[in-house]
N, C-alpha and C positions, 0 to 999 in steps of 0.2 A: 375447592380447587376446580378449575375448568377441566372437563373431560375431553380428551383429544381422540377423535375418530381415527382409526388406523388407516393410513393411506396405502394405495396399491404400490407394489414394487415397480420401479421403472426399469426399462432395459438399458444396457450400456449406451446405446446410441441416443436414447432419450436424455440420459444424463449428460452425454457429450454435447448434444445440441443446446441444452439449457445452460451449459457452462462455457460454450465457445466464445461468447461475447466478452468474457473476462480477459481473454487474450488481447482483444483490442484495447480494453481499458488499461491493461498493463503497458501497452505501447506508450500511452500518454503518461502514465505514472512513472515508468522507468526513464523516459526521456527527461521528465522533470527532475527526478532524483539524480540522474547521472550528469546532467548538463547545465542545470540552473546556476550552480555555484561557478561553473566555468564562464557562463554568460555574465554573471555579476562581476567576476574578476576582470573579464575583458572590458567591461564598461566602467571599470575604475574602482570597484568596491575594495575596501581594506578587510583584513582578517576579522576585526571586531565588528564590522558592519554586516558581514554575511549572515550571521545568525538572526539579526534583527530583520533583515530583508526576507529571510525565510519564514518569519512569523506568519506571513500571509497564508501559507499552506495549512498549518494547524488551526489558525483562527477561522478560516472558511469551513474547515471540517467540523469544528465545534458548532458553528451556526447551521450549516446546511444539512449534515447527515441526520441528526435526530428529527429535524423538521420534515425532511423528505421521507424518513421512515414512518413518521406519524401520518403524513398525507397518503403515502402508498397503502398503509393499512386501511385507510378509509376511501380508497378508490376502487371502483369496479366498472369495467366496460365489457359488454358481452363478447366483443371481438378481440379487444386488445388486452383485457385482463386487468390485473392489479399493479404489477411491478413493471411490465414491459413498456408502458408509456413513458416512465421515468428513464428506463434504459435509453430509449430513442432520443428524448429531448436532451439528456445529458451528453450523449454521443455527438449530436449535431453541434451543440455549443462548444464542447471540448475540442472538436476537430477544427473549428474556426479559430479558437484561441491558440491551438498548436501552430497554426500557420502564421499568426501575428507575433508570437513570442520571440522567435529569433530575429525578427526585424525591428526590435525595439531600438530606437536611436539613442536613448538616454537611460541611465540607471533607474531613475524613478519610474519611468514607463515600464521597464522590465519588471520592477517590483509590483506595479499595478497589474500587469498581465499575469503574473503568478497568482494573484488573487482570483482573477477571472478564470484562469485555466484550472486551478485546483477546485474552485467551486463547481465548475462544470463536470469535472471528473467525478466529484463526490455525488452529484445528482445521479449519475449512472451506477456508481459502485455500490452505494449503500443498499439499494433494493436487491442486488444480486445475492447478498448474504441472506436476506430474509427469504429469497426465492427458494433456496435449498430447504429451509425449514418448512416453507409452504408445501413443497411438492414431494418431499421424500419421507418415507417412514423412518422410524428411529434407527432401524438396522442398516439403512443405506446413507445416513447422514455423514458419517465419517468418509465414506466413499465419495459422496457428493462434494464435500469440502476439499477432499484430496484431488478430485477432478478439477476443481477451480484452481487449486495450487499448481496442478500440472500446466494448465493454460496460462496462469500467471507466470510460471517459469519459462515456458516457451516464448511468450510475448516479450518477457524481459530480456531473454537471451538475444533475440533478434534486435530489439530496440536499443540495447546497450551497445551492440556491435555496429549500429548503423553509421556513426561518424567514421569508424575505421573502414567499413566496407566502402563507403563513398570515396574515401581518400585513397584506398589501396586498390580497389577493383575498378573504379570508374574515373580515377585520376581527377577527382574534384579537389580543389584547393583546400588545404588543411590549415592555412594561415591567412591572416587578413591584416590590414593596417590597424594602427592603434584605435581602439574604440569601435571596431567593426567585428561582427561575429563571422567566423570562418564559413565559407560556403558548404563545407562538409557537414557542419552542424545544422545549417539552414535546411538542407535537403533531407536530413534525418527527421526533422520536425515535420516536413511536408509529407514524407512517407508515413510517419506515425499518424498523422491526421487521417490519411486514407485508410490505414489499417484499423484505426479506432472505429471509424464510422461503419465500415463494411462488416467487421466482425460482430459488432453489436446488432447491426441490422439482420445478420444471419440468425442470431438467437431470437430476435423479435418475430421473425417470419416463420421460423421452424419449430417454435415451442408453443405450448398451451399452458393455461393456468386453470386451477380448480375455482369454481365460484364459491362465495361464502355459503356455509351450511344452510343458513336461513336468510335468503336474499331479501325478503320483505323486512325482517328485523334490521338487517344491515342497512338497507336504504333509509329506514326510519331513523336509525341512529345517526347516519351520515347527514341527513337533512337537519338534525338538531345541533350539529356541531358547528361552532363558530371558530374561525381561524385563530383568533387571539387566544381562545380557550385551549386550542390545540397546542399553540406555542408554549403557553404557560404550563400545561400538563407535561409537555416534552421535557422542559428544563427542570421540572420538579421530580421527574422520573428518577433522578440520581438518588433520591431519598427513599425510593420504594423498591429497590432492587432485590431480587431473590438472593439468598445466601451464597449460592454458587457463583452468581454474577458478581457479588461484592468481592469474593475471594479472587476471582479471575481478574477483576479490575486492578487489583494491586499488582498482580503478575504483569498485566499489560503495561502498567505505568513504567516499570523498570525495563521492560523489554523495549518499548518504543523510545524511551530516553536513549537507550544504547544505539538503536537504529539511527536516531537523529544525529548523534555524535558522528556516526559513520558517514551519513549522507552529506552533512554540511562540510566535513573537513577531509574526506578522502582525496578529492582532487588537489587540494592544497598540500596535503601530506605527501602525496605521490610526486607532484611536480617539484616541490621545494626540497624534500629530503631524500627521495630516491633518484630524482633527475637533476637536482641542484640548480633550479632556476625558478624565479618568480616573475619572469617577463612574459605576459600573455601573447606578445607578438612574435616570440621566438619559436623557431622550429622545434627546439628541444621541449619547451613547455607544452606545445600542442601534441607532440609525440607522447609525452607523459600523460596528458589528459586522455588521449585515445587509449593508452594502455590501461588506465584506470577504468575506462569503459569496457575494454575487453575483459578485465578481471570481474567487473560487475556482471558481464555476460556469463562468465564461468560460474560465478555464484548462483546465477539463476538457472543455468543448465543443471547444476547439482540439485537445486530445488525442484526442478521439473522431474528429474530422475527419481529423487527421493520421495516425491509426492505420493507414490503408490507403495513405497516400502514402509513409510511411517505407520500406515494403518496395520501392517503386519506386526510391526514392533508393538503397537498399542494392543493388539490381540494377545500377544505373548506376555505382555506385562499389564499395563493399563494406559489409558490415554494421558493421565497426568504424569506417569513415569516416563512415557515416551517423550512428552514435551520437555520434562526436566533434562533428560539426556541430550536432546537436540539443542536446547538453550545453552547448556554447559559447553558443548562442542563449539557452538557459535561464539560464545564468550572467549574461549581460548583462541579461536581464530582471530578475533579483534586484537587481543593482547599480543599475539605473535607478530603483528605488523611492526611493532617496536624493535624486533630482533632480526628481521630478515636482512641478509647482506646484499641483495640485489633485487631489482624490480621483478624478475621472473618468479620469485618465490611468493609474490603477492597473490598469484593465482591459487596457491595452496591455501593461504589464509582466507581468501574469499570463498573458496570451495567449502571450507569449514563453516563459514557464516551461512552459506547456502543450505546446509543441513538444518540450521536453526530456522532459516527463512521458510523452508517448506513446512515446518511444523507450526510456525507463527501464523501462517496463512490458513491453517486447517484445524489444528487441535483445540485452540480456545473456542472457536465457533462450534465445533462438534460437541464440546462439553457444555457450552452455553445453551444450544438449541434445545436440548432435552429438559432444561430447567425453566423454559419460558412458556407462557400460555400462547396457544396457537393464534388467537385473535390479535395479539399484540407483538407478534414476531418482529415486524419491521420497526415498531416503536422502540422495543428494547434493544434491538440491534443498533439503532441510532443512538440510544443513550449509552450503550457499551462503547461507542466510538469516542465518548468523552475521554476514555482512558487510553486512547491512542493519541488524542489531541492534546490533553492537558500536559503530559510529559514533554511533548514537542514544544508547547508554549514555554514550559519551564526551561527547556534546553535553549530555545531561541533567546530567552531573556538572560540566561546565566552563562552560556558557554563562551560568549565573547569576553566577558570579564575573567572567567576561569582560565581561558586559554592565554590571554595576554598578561594577566596580573599574577596568576599562580603558576602556570606552566611556562612562562617566559616566551609565549608566542609559538611554542612547539606543539603543533597540531597532532603529532603522533601520540603525545600524552593524552590528548582529549579523546582520541579513538580508544586508547587503553582504558580510560575511564568508562567508556561505553562497554568494553569487554567485562569489566567488573560488574557493572549494572546488569548485564545480561545473565551472568552466572547467578547473581542474587535472585533474579526473576525465576530462574530454574528451581532454586531451593524453595522459594515461596510457592511454586506450583505444587509441590508435594503436599501442601496443606489444603488443596482444593477438594471439596466434596463433589465428586462427579456422580450425580444421582442417576444418570442414564448411561453408565459406562458400558453396559452390555446390550 
């Protein structure tokens, strides 16, 4: 087994700087999650078409993240380091895609832009996970991932609120003719593009990276690697996972299936069942879509607040117990959406999901990092992403049929299915062997 040299402890502000870019990444991710179904519906997509259009997001993650993880493991530049070149390239491409996405004139173009946008976000996002494992000693990893969760929460709060902010604070139009994206949504994406690029650039310029322990051996190994061999090794990595990673993979599968149920159908459930309209050109529909965004912001505000409380819970119990508790609370939150009597109560339901979201963004990675060899941190983090992507592919392929044929088109039931899946994920987490718990 590979021996890992103990890394020096970093200061609060060093961890702050290396995590700050994740706030920008989350602007892009949250704008995508909160508004893409709205864009698809505005451009004429039906309920059963939306999951298939969403398949772009997990498919690009399946392809991009493990490859980027492998490549970043085998990258080193004396000035720019190992992970930071990928932060920057992904941020530049994602910012451009965010500008073009809300200007899609046709449904098929919007679907294609989702592929490009999600691929670009993944180029930046995957190396950030490995970066914590690279830079922090075991005792600080939970704090490092919690700091990422904090910035993810802050970025998500602001990004989810942007359509509401532009509509209510700046009097930007919140409706548009049939087939046109409202200006409030367009300006939200433009602001998100700016935030994405500047936040990531801050981390690139303010942070450093450790060089490989043996730079000569590293360069020799790098020179012998062929790209096609790297791709092959990356996708065979699913069969070589450490035991802890295998156990966490199953937890991730049911967790991210639940999240995809929520992301795909929250907009439809809120507008159709809480506001009583399916007309994307109506004022009531867009009011409901904005309220769904506000509640997403509340979810992420709770996640940002809880990011530093979950490590305390983990210290008092264990990391897997803390994750179990948080996932169960989130699952109950999703189930409760079926029973709320008025839109205002959606804020409470989403707040409960926010507790789970804070844990989802930190605890699995904190448990995983201690089980991985240091020289393959990016590689295995990329392979671990399979178990975020595969459940989303399953959801994208199956939820249209389940919603229309089994649930009679009622998207509230689909979100409830997500709640059950999240609680099951929590129960499975209790079986995980966390070899680096303390």
